[in-house]
TORMARKOL-973771 format. One line per field, with one value per residue (C-alpha): residue number from 1; x, y, z. Coordinates in steps of 0.2 Angstrom, whole numbers, plus 5000, padded with zeros to 4 digits. Example, Ala and Ser with C-alpha at 12.3 -4.5 7.8 and 13.67 -1.06 7.14 Angstrom:
<nodes>
num <- 1|2
c1 <- 5062|5068
c2 <- 4978|4995
c3 <- 5039|5036
</nodes>
This chain:
<nodes>
num <- 1|2|3|4|5|6|7|8|9|10|11|12|13|14|15|16|17|18|19|20|21|22|23|24|25|26|27|28|29|30|31|32|33|34|35|36|37|38|39|40|41|42|43|44|45|46|47|48|49|50|51|52|53|54|55|56|57|58|59|60|61|62|63|64|65|66|67|68|69|70|71|72|73|74|75|76|77|78|79|80|81|82|83|84|85|86|87|88|89|90|91|92|93|94|95|96|97|98|99|100|101|102|103|104|105|106|107|108|109|110|111|112|113|114|115|116|117|118|119|120|121|122|123|124|125|126|127|128|129|130|131|132|133|134|135|136|137|138|139|140|141|142|143|144|145|146|147|148|149|150|151|152|153|154|155|156|157|158|159|160|161|162|163|164|165|166|167|168|169|170|171|172|173|174|175|176|177|178|179|180|181|182|183|184|185|186|187|188|189|190|191|192|193|194|195|196|197|198|199|200|201|202
c1 <- 4963|4981|4983|4968|4976|4992|4984|4974|4990|4999|4984|4984|5002|5001|4987|4996|5012|5001|4993|5010|5016|5000|5002|5020|5015|5002|5013|5028|5018|5007|5022|5030|5014|5012|5030|5029|5012|5020|5035|5025|5010|5013|5032|5039|5044|5034|5045|5045|5055|5072|5065|5054|5067|5071|5053|5050|5047|5057|5075|5080|5066|5067|5067|5068|5078|5072|5084|5078|5060|5061|5072|5068|5081|5080|5096|5091|5107|5108|5109|5123|5137|5153|5143|5149|5167|5165|5170|5157|5152|5156|5156|5171|5171|5175|5161|5157|5138|5127|5110|5092|5082|5063|5048|5040|5021|5019|5019|5032|5044|5047|5059|5046|5048|5060|5070|5071|5090|5102|5120|5116|5124|5110|5098|5108|5102|5084|5085|5093|5079|5067|5074|5088|5102|5118|5131|5119|5121|5136|5134|5149|5149|5147|5162|5158|5165|5152|5150|5159|5151|5135|5123|5105|5103|5092|5105|5119|5109|5104|5123|5129|5131|5130|5144|5153|5142|5125|5110|5099|5082|5079|5063|5063|5051|5052|5062|5076|5077|5074|5063|5050|5061|5052|5060|5053|5054|5050|5033|5035|5035|5037|5043|5058|5065|5083|5089|5108|5122|5138|5152|5166|5171|5188
c2 <- 4961|4965|4947|4950|4966|4958|4944|4957|4967|4952|4947|4964|4964|4947|4952|4968|4957|4945|4959|4966|4949|4946|4963|4959|4942|4951|4966|4956|4944|4958|4969|4954|4950|4968|4970|4955|4961|4977|4970|4958|4969|4988|4990|4997|4985|4971|4958|4940|4930|4924|4906|4909|4916|4898|4896|4913|4915|4931|4931|4943|4944|4958|4949|4952|4941|4938|4939|4930|4932|4950|4960|4960|4966|4972|4975|4986|4983|4964|4960|4973|4965|4964|4964|4946|4952|4966|4965|4956|4962|4948|4948|4958|4968|4987|4995|5013|5017|5032|5029|5036|5029|5031|5026|5013|5015|5000|5012|5017|5030|5044|5059|5070|5059|5065|5052|5053|5050|5051|5055|5058|5074|5076|5080|5091|5108|5102|5096|5113|5122|5111|5116|5104|5112|5113|5101|5089|5076|5072|5071|5060|5041|5031|5019|5003|4986|4972|4964|4978|4995|4993|4997|4991|4972|4974|4985|4973|4958|4968|4972|4954|4948|4965|4970|4986|4998|4990|5001|4993|4995|4985|4984|4978|4975|4986|4973|4973|4992|5002|4989|4998|5012|5029|5042|5059|5056|5037|5031|5016|4999|5007|4996|5005|5006|5010|5014|5013|5013|5002|5014|5003|4986|4981
c3 <- 5240|5235|5228|5217|5211|5207|5198|5187|5184|5178|5167|5159|5156|5148|5137|5131|5128|5118|5108|5104|5098|5088|5079|5075|5068|5057|5052|5045|5034|5028|5023|5014|5004|5000|4994|4983|4976|4972|4963|4953|4948|4951|4949|4933|4925|4932|4940|4942|4956|4952|4954|4939|4927|4920|4915|4908|4889|4889|4885|4899|4911|4924|4941|4960|4972|4990|5004|5019|5014|5021|5009|4990|4977|4959|4949|4934|4924|4928|4910|4905|4895|4905|4922|4927|4926|4938|4956|4967|4984|4997|5016|5021|5005|5006|4996|4991|4987|4983|4990|4993|5007|5007|5018|5006|5004|4991|4976|4963|4969|4957|4956|4965|4980|4993|5003|5022|5020|5006|5001|4983|4977|4963|4977|4988|4982|4982|5000|5005|4997|5006|5023|5026|5037|5027|5034|5042|5029|5018|5000|4995|4993|5008|5012|5022|5025|5025|5041|5051|5047|5057|5043|5044|5041|5025|5016|5020|5013|4998|4994|4995|4977|4969|4957|4954|4944|4949|4950|4964|4971|4988|4997|5015|5030|5045|5055|5042|5043|5059|5068|5079|5083|5082|5071|5067|5049|5049|5056|5067|5058|5041|5026|5018|5001|4997|4980|4978|4965|4969|4965|4969|4977|4985
</nodes>
């Protein structure tokens, strides 16, 4: 009798583990597909992949770059004159950024959307009025060293190759952000969008 109970318990545990793996195997591809669909159809402006730029009839087509097939980056000022001469973010670079982080629901993020985390001083007063406790967040540029600062993997991938002055949108699957960790402000397995400006690169 006890042996049968152990076998049933083991079988149930294996089934639960299999169901968890199956759900993860579905969630990631679904998020990737949804992000690409958003970028190429709903995003303003509509984007093409960086691989399709050479075939585009447009002179300066807006495009996104996929980083590891899980992080998608759009640099809005990519075609600015002089951009190529600005300092580039590389592994080990000391970088200063101003950012806004959002739970991403596969729709355009507007000024009326409030981030779940930010250091943007333009939002400081509005966040205090919405109930943020003063002093909880710092509203000054974030200083970090790529490869040493312990930032989320998706943001690190999105920063690589950016240049000083870049204005960037990055969209990432949940495993590149906070994984399946539960936070009060972030539903489990949420896709995340981070908008950031590269203030400086050393």
